[in-house]
Kinemage of the C-alpha trace (Angstrom):
@kinemage 1
@onewidth
@group {chain A} dominant
@subgroup {mainchain}
@vectorlist {calphas} color= white
{ca met a 1} P 12.661 12.570 -1.837
{ca thr a 2} L 14.171 15.888 -0.909
{ca pro a 3} L 17.899 16.017 -0.034
{ca asp a 4} L 16.990 16.214 3.664
{ca glu a 5} L 14.739 13.151 3.354
{ca ile a 6} L 17.508 11.239 1.565
{ca ala a 7} L 19.975 12.109 4.335
{ca arg a 8} L 17.523 10.829 6.952
{ca lys a 9} L 16.862 7.687 4.937
{ca val a 10} L 20.417 6.540 4.190
{ca gly a 11} L 22.384 8.584 6.724
{ca ala a 12} L 24.074 11.937 6.159
{ca glu a 13} L 27.554 10.426 5.726
{ca ile a 14} L 26.447 8.062 2.949
{ca ala a 15} L 24.388 10.800 1.286
{ca arg a 16} L 27.525 12.979 1.127
{ca ala a 17} L 29.888 10.223 -0.045
{ca tyr a 18} L 27.767 8.495 -2.703
{ca pro a 19} L 25.311 9.593 -5.395
{ca val a 20} L 21.753 8.781 -4.329
{ca val a 21} L 19.306 8.779 -7.229
{ca asn a 22} L 15.578 9.412 -7.000
{ca his a 23} L 13.939 7.058 -9.484
{ca asp a 24} L 11.469 8.864 -11.775
{ca ala a 25} L 8.887 6.425 -13.125
{ca thr a 26} L 7.771 8.947 -15.774
{ca asp a 27} L 11.211 9.689 -17.269
{ca thr a 28} L 11.167 7.415 -20.313
{ca arg a 29} L 14.677 8.526 -21.338
{ca asn a 30} L 16.093 6.714 -18.316
{ca leu a 31} L 14.044 3.547 -18.745
{ca val a 32} L 15.024 0.396 -20.655
{ca asp a 33} L 12.396 -1.752 -22.375
{ca leu a 34} L 12.962 -5.431 -21.480
{ca gly a 35} L 9.910 -6.788 -23.285
{ca arg a 36} L 6.651 -7.994 -21.778
{ca thr a 37} L 5.430 -10.629 -19.352
{ca val a 38} L 3.113 -13.407 -20.521
{ca asn a 39} L 0.221 -11.233 -19.294
{ca gly a 40} L 1.345 -8.356 -21.491
{ca thr a 41} L 2.844 -6.126 -18.807
{ca pro a 42} L 5.585 -3.934 -20.353
{ca ile a 43} L 8.862 -4.292 -18.443
{ca his a 44} L 10.386 -0.814 -18.242
{ca ile a 45} L 13.264 -0.594 -15.762
{ca asn a 46} L 15.604 2.189 -14.674
{ca arg a 47} L 18.682 2.243 -16.898
{ca leu a 48} L 21.098 2.439 -13.957
{ca val a 49} L 19.756 -0.882 -12.669
{ca val a 50} L 19.753 -2.591 -16.075
{ca glu a 51} L 23.323 -1.527 -16.842
{ca ala a 52} L 24.751 -2.280 -13.403
{ca asp a 53} L 27.281 -5.073 -12.934
{ca leu a 54} L 25.846 -5.939 -9.537
{ca val a 55} L 22.376 -5.298 -8.124
{ca leu a 56} L 21.943 -5.530 -4.349
{ca ala a 57} L 18.742 -4.728 -2.504
{ca ile a 58} L 17.729 -3.999 1.073
{ca thr a 59} L 14.020 -4.546 1.641
{ca asn a 60} L 11.684 -4.537 4.624
{ca val a 61} L 9.068 -7.274 4.927
{ca val a 62} L 5.605 -6.325 6.232
{ca pro a 63} L 2.052 -6.979 5.016
{ca his a 64} L 1.088 -4.841 2.009
{ca cys a 65} L -2.416 -3.694 1.134
{ca leu a 66} L -2.362 -4.643 -2.565
{ca ala a 67} L 0.578 -7.014 -3.125
{ca gly a 68} L 0.005 -9.091 0.015
{ca trp a 69} L 3.475 -8.433 1.401
{ca ala a 70} L 5.924 -5.599 0.893
{ca gly a 71} L 9.620 -6.069 0.250
{ca gly a 72} L 11.348 -8.566 -1.994
{ca ala a 73} L 10.558 -8.117 -5.683
{ca lys a 74} L 8.693 -4.863 -4.946
{ca ile a 75} L 12.085 -3.161 -4.674
{ca ile a 76} L 12.222 -3.592 -8.485
{ca gln a 77} L 8.495 -3.329 -9.288
{ca pro a 78} L 7.375 -0.674 -8.616
{ca gly a 79} L 10.613 0.503 -6.979
{ca val a 80} L 12.658 1.185 -10.128
{ca ser a 81} L 10.044 0.506 -12.818
{ca gly a 82} L 8.294 2.732 -15.329
{ca glu a 83} L 4.788 4.046 -14.793
{ca ala a 84} L 3.319 1.757 -17.463
{ca thr a 85} L 4.760 -1.305 -15.736
{ca thr a 86} L 3.285 -0.355 -12.386
{ca ala a 87} L -0.083 0.466 -13.951
{ca met a 88} L -0.399 -3.030 -15.388
{ca thr a 89} L 0.524 -4.879 -12.192
{ca his a 90} L -2.050 -2.793 -10.332
{ca arg a 91} L -4.585 -3.568 -13.048
{ca leu a 92} L -4.397 -7.225 -12.014
{ca asn a 93} L -5.308 -6.238 -8.473
{ca met a 94} L -8.624 -4.879 -9.787
{ca ile a 95} L -9.407 -8.115 -11.604
{ca thr a 96} L -9.378 -9.890 -8.222
{ca asn a 97} L -10.980 -7.161 -6.117
{ca ile a 98} L -10.699 -8.947 -2.776
{ca pro a 99} L -8.453 -8.181 0.206
{ca his a 100} L -4.873 -9.384 -0.320
{ca leu a 101} L -3.320 -7.881 2.825
{ca gly a 102} L -1.065 -10.483 4.457
{ca arg a 103} L -1.657 -13.085 1.718
{ca leu a 104} L 1.469 -13.722 -0.312
{ca his a 105} L -0.049 -15.627 -3.209
{ca asn a 106} L -2.190 -13.336 -5.365
{ca pro a 107} L -2.214 -12.276 -9.041
{ca met a 108} L -0.587 -8.888 -8.463
{ca arg a 109} L 2.319 -10.366 -6.515
{ca arg a 110} L 2.838 -13.081 -9.137
{ca glu a 111} L 2.945 -10.449 -11.879
{ca ile a 112} L 5.461 -8.374 -9.934
{ca glu a 113} L 7.681 -11.434 -9.686
{ca ser a 114} L 7.229 -12.117 -13.415
{ca val a 115} L 8.550 -8.627 -14.142
{ca val a 116} L 11.538 -9.150 -11.885
{ca glu a 117} L 12.470 -12.442 -13.560
{ca arg a 118} L 13.682 -10.339 -16.528
{ca val a 119} L 15.793 -7.988 -14.376
{ca arg a 120} L 19.234 -8.507 -12.898
{ca phe a 121} L 18.758 -8.980 -9.151
{ca asp a 122} L 21.820 -10.590 -7.601
{ca phe a 123} L 21.469 -10.428 -3.839
{ca ala a 124} L 19.032 -9.173 -1.214
{ca leu a 125} L 18.989 -8.434 2.484
{ca his a 126} L 15.425 -8.688 3.789
{ca thr a 127} L 14.759 -7.202 7.223
{ca val a 128} L 11.862 -7.877 9.564
{ca leu a 129} L 11.124 -5.186 12.145
{ca asp a 130} L 8.921 -5.266 15.215
{ca pro a 131} L 6.333 -2.525 15.959
{ca gln a 132} L 9.041 -0.528 17.766
{ca gln a 133} L 11.061 -0.430 14.520
{ca arg a 134} L 13.752 -2.759 15.898
{ca ile a 135} L 15.341 -5.328 13.573
{ca val a 136} L 14.355 -8.758 14.848
{ca his a 137} L 15.237 -10.843 11.784
{ca ala a 138} L 17.517 -10.378 8.775
{ca val a 139} L 17.576 -12.872 5.924
{ca ala a 140} L 20.179 -12.524 3.158
{ca gly a 141} L 20.901 -14.447 -0.003
{ca thr a 142} L 19.295 -15.241 -3.358
{ca pro a 143} L 16.398 -12.783 -3.418
{ca gln a 144} L 13.301 -14.966 -3.778
{ca pro a 145} L 14.180 -17.902 -1.463
{ca ala a 146} L 15.440 -15.462 1.166
{ca tyr a 147} L 12.237 -13.449 0.811
{ca ala a 148} L 9.989 -16.477 1.367
{ca lys a 149} L 11.863 -17.217 4.585
{ca ala a 150} L 11.593 -13.580 5.704
{ca val a 151} L 7.802 -13.618 5.167
{ca ala a 152} L 7.514 -16.766 7.289
{ca leu a 153} L 9.473 -15.030 10.069
{ca ala a 154} L 7.381 -11.852 9.741
{ca glu a 155} L 3.966 -13.528 9.929
{ca pro a 156} L 3.952 -14.105 13.728
{ca ile a 157} L 4.816 -10.419 14.231
{ca trp a 158} L 2.523 -8.714 11.722
{ca val a 159} L -0.436 -11.084 11.195
{ca ala a 160} L -2.593 -10.386 14.254
{ca pro a 161} L -5.234 -12.922 15.312
{ca val a 162} L -8.652 -11.521 16.215
{ca pro a 163} L -11.401 -13.662 17.755
{ca ala a 164} L -14.275 -12.219 15.698
{ca leu a 165} L -15.238 -9.364 13.410
{ca ala a 166} L -15.965 -6.209 15.397
{ca asp a 167} L -18.883 -3.797 15.139
{ca ile a 168} L -16.460 -0.858 15.383
{ca val a 169} L -12.778 -0.683 14.458
{ca val a 170} L -10.569 2.221 15.491
{ca val a 171} L -7.371 2.185 13.436
{ca ser a 172} L -4.281 4.344 13.120
{ca ser a 173} L -2.496 4.324 9.772
{ca tyr a 174} L 0.893 4.629 11.521
{ca pro a 175} L 3.579 4.506 10.188
{ca ala a 176} L 1.966 5.105 6.761
{ca asp a 177} L 0.639 8.593 7.345
{ca ile a 178} L 2.358 11.141 5.068
{ca asp a 179} L -0.732 11.340 2.813
{ca tyr a 180} L -3.922 9.392 2.140
{ca trp a 181} L -2.175 7.354 -0.573
{ca gln a 182} L -0.263 5.815 2.355
{ca gly a 183} L -2.866 6.384 5.070
{ca ile a 184} L -5.443 4.197 3.326
{ca lys a 185} L -3.351 1.240 4.485
{ca gly a 186} L -5.083 1.651 7.831
{ca leu a 187} L -8.426 1.008 6.132
{ca phe a 188} L -7.109 -2.168 4.498
{ca ser a 189} L -6.180 -3.387 7.966
{ca ala a 190} L -9.576 -2.431 9.414
{ca glu a 191} L -11.352 -4.103 6.481
{ca leu a 192} L -10.205 -7.496 7.762
{ca ala a 193} L -11.464 -6.841 11.294
{ca val a 194} L -14.898 -5.188 10.850
{ca arg a 195} L -18.247 -6.813 10.149
{ca arg a 196} L -20.339 -5.733 7.175
{ca gly a 197} L -22.338 -2.658 8.131
{ca gly a 198} L -19.954 -1.790 10.959
{ca asp a 199} L -18.024 1.412 11.584
{ca ile a 200} L -14.361 2.255 10.957
{ca ile a 201} L -12.673 5.297 12.512
{ca leu a 202} L -9.344 5.998 10.800
{ca ala a 203} L -6.781 8.304 12.432
{ca ser a 204} L -4.212 9.524 9.896
{ca pro a 205} L -2.600 12.994 9.792
{ca cys a 206} L -2.021 13.077 5.985
{ca pro a 207} L -0.051 16.375 5.996
{ca glu a 208} L 0.408 16.087 2.212
{ca gly a 209} L -3.316 15.602 1.513
{ca ile a 210} L -4.669 12.828 -0.694
{ca ser a 211} L -1.408 12.370 -2.609
{ca thr a 212} L 1.572 14.325 -3.868
{ca his a 213} L 0.827 12.738 -7.268
{ca ala a 214} L -1.611 15.063 -9.056
{ca gly a 215} L -2.920 12.237 -11.229
{ca his a 216} L -3.896 10.143 -8.219
{ca arg a 217} L -5.709 13.101 -6.636
{ca glu a 218} L -7.700 13.695 -9.819
{ca thr a 219} L -8.509 9.990 -10.171
{ca phe a 220} L -10.095 9.898 -6.709
{ca arg a 221} L -12.109 13.036 -7.509
{ca ala a 222} L -13.178 11.801 -10.957
{ca leu a 223} L -14.448 8.516 -9.511
{ca ala a 224} L -16.198 10.032 -6.477
{ca gly a 225} L -19.612 8.507 -5.840
{ca ile a 226} L -19.190 5.684 -8.376
{ca pro a 227} L -19.593 2.119 -6.968
{ca ser a 228} L -16.497 -0.079 -6.765
{ca lys a 229} L -17.559 -2.492 -9.529
{ca ala a 230} L -18.345 0.367 -11.905
{ca arg a 231} L -14.972 1.964 -11.132
{ca cys a 232} L -13.294 -1.336 -11.911
{ca his a 233} L -15.130 -1.739 -15.215
{ca met a 234} L -14.281 1.827 -16.227
{ca ala a 235} L -10.584 1.313 -15.491
{ca leu a 236} L -10.368 -2.040 -17.269
{ca ala a 237} L -12.216 -0.589 -20.276
{ca gly a 238} L -9.598 2.142 -20.614
{ca glu a 239} L -11.846 4.959 -19.399
{ca val a 240} L -9.406 5.859 -16.596
{ca ala a 241} L -5.878 6.826 -17.594
{ca asp a 242} L -4.341 6.412 -14.137
{ca leu a 243} L -4.608 2.657 -13.554
{ca thr a 244} L -2.434 2.757 -10.452
{ca gly a 245} L -4.664 5.389 -8.864
{ca ala a 246} L -7.789 3.583 -10.058
{ca ala a 247} L -6.734 0.346 -8.356
{ca thr a 248} L -6.545 2.118 -5.006
{ca ala a 249} L -9.751 4.065 -5.686
{ca val a 250} L -11.583 0.789 -6.400
{ca cys a 251} L -10.423 -0.633 -3.069
{ca asn a 252} L -11.392 2.593 -1.301
{ca ala a 253} L -14.943 2.285 -2.669
{ca arg a 254} L -15.057 -1.406 -1.726
{ca ile a 255} L -14.299 -0.521 1.905
{ca asn a 256} L -16.923 2.256 1.855
{ca glu a 257} L -19.460 -0.342 0.726
{ca leu a 258} L -18.425 -2.652 3.568
{ca ala a 259} L -18.575 -0.217 6.489
{ca trp a 260} L -19.199 3.390 7.552
{ca val a 261} L -15.848 5.203 7.424
{ca ser a 262} L -14.973 8.300 9.455
{ca val a 263} L -11.551 9.930 9.291
{ca tyr a 264} L -9.785 11.980 11.928
{ca ser a 265} L -7.182 14.003 9.999
{ca asp a 266} L -5.813 17.522 9.979
{ca gly a 267} L -4.382 17.121 6.476
{ca leu a 268} L -7.528 16.200 4.534
{ca ser a 269} L -9.940 18.960 3.551
{ca asp a 270} L -13.705 18.563 3.418
{ca asp a 271} L -13.416 18.383 -0.376
{ca asp a 272} L -10.846 15.602 -0.016
{ca leu a 273} L -13.097 13.602 2.298
{ca his a 274} L -16.049 14.092 -0.054
{ca ala a 275} L -13.976 12.703 -2.943
{ca leu a 276} L -12.973 9.740 -0.781
{ca gly a 277} L -16.543 9.111 0.363
{ca his a 278} L -15.690 9.399 4.063
{ca ala a 279} L -17.186 11.404 6.920
{ca arg a 280} L -15.021 13.631 9.101
{ca ala a 281} L -14.404 12.699 12.726
{ca glu a 282} L -13.491 15.804 14.719
{ca ser a 283} L -11.646 13.507 17.115
{ca val a 284} L -11.397 9.772 17.764
{ca pro a 285} L -13.851 10.025 20.721
{ca ala a 286} L -16.284 11.951 18.497
{ca gly a 287} L -16.006 9.268 15.843
{ca leu a 288} L -16.601 6.584 18.469
{ca ala a 289} L -19.676 8.385 19.804
{ca arg a 290} L -21.184 8.488 16.325
{ca ala a 291} L -20.299 4.822 15.760
{ca phe a 292} L -21.897 3.701 19.060
{ca ala a 293} L -25.022 5.682 18.175
{ca arg a 294} L -25.223 3.681 14.958
{ca gln a 295} L -24.091 0.268 16.235
{ca gly a 296} L -25.686 0.314 19.679
{ca pro a 297} L -24.254 0.673 23.201
{ca glu a 298} L -23.151 -2.978 23.359
{ca ala a 299} L -21.126 -2.782 20.149
{ca lys a 300} L -17.820 -4.673 20.169
{ca val a 301} L -14.726 -2.547 19.442
{ca thr a 302} L -11.322 -3.535 18.069
{ca val a 303} L -8.421 -1.061 18.203
{ca ile a 304} L -5.520 -1.360 15.735
{ca pro a 305} L -2.777 1.122 16.702
{ca his a 306} L -0.293 0.143 13.967
{ca gly a 307} L -2.723 -0.230 11.084
{ca gly a 308} L -0.315 0.780 8.338
{ca glu a 309} L 1.355 -2.612 8.618
{ca val a 310} L -0.774 -5.002 10.707
{ca ala a 311} L -2.841 -7.676 8.938
{ca pro a 312} L -5.700 -8.920 11.195
{ca arg a 313} L -6.854 -12.493 10.728
{ca val a 314} L -9.986 -13.990 12.279
{ca val a 315} L -9.152 -17.207 14.109
């Protein structure tokens, strides 16, 4: 983060009074090797965390597109982990290439927690916000038991029941909209609400394009047009260097194979959308008109205005 972003994140007074460190996952000099998990994931953790006498965390608990739920152990992995550690946990997500949004028990989440078992993690405050960004629950204590309770409290807020899969889903990626790396969270939400062969219209500004991470941008472009299963096989065979980017690219292709995807965004170029395999929607109404032409005038529509965090569930 820039200094201005840090000041907004922690408050200007704290930013002036205390050192605030941006973790760099690629700086091997500031990482400590703590061995490997039983699955072979290298455990590389920021030296400041490893050498600290006390490790406290503040995390926010919402559904997460790959790990099931955000918060908790994710503050350590990927929060203060090395790039190789994060690549291997994301690799497990490709092995089970099914939607994990809003489902706590999945291989990637278990591997994240296996990493964190080797790291000092003394105390956590887990917050649960409502869609207006107000704190409605706060659970503090031993990190993992407190986290499980926080997830249970968050489910009624963020797991949204839907009566049936829709023909058309209109979804905003808010509040995950700085770039497509975040904005794709809206598609993970829509994936759980649209029928196969339906239409998704994603609204996401993405002012920083596909990603600020050059490697992730190149991974999406290198894998453009390749089916999701082939992308997965290439990544697992070592043909893709950026495993973290590949995991998201695999999911992106999976959603393209499920439904027609149109994106309303000022920040994504035509080349970006081509690499992502999406059509451009000049506006949300224009995207809807195209979707109704494809799905028929009686098509059922679901609208998800907070798609960066909502996990739909058919009931």
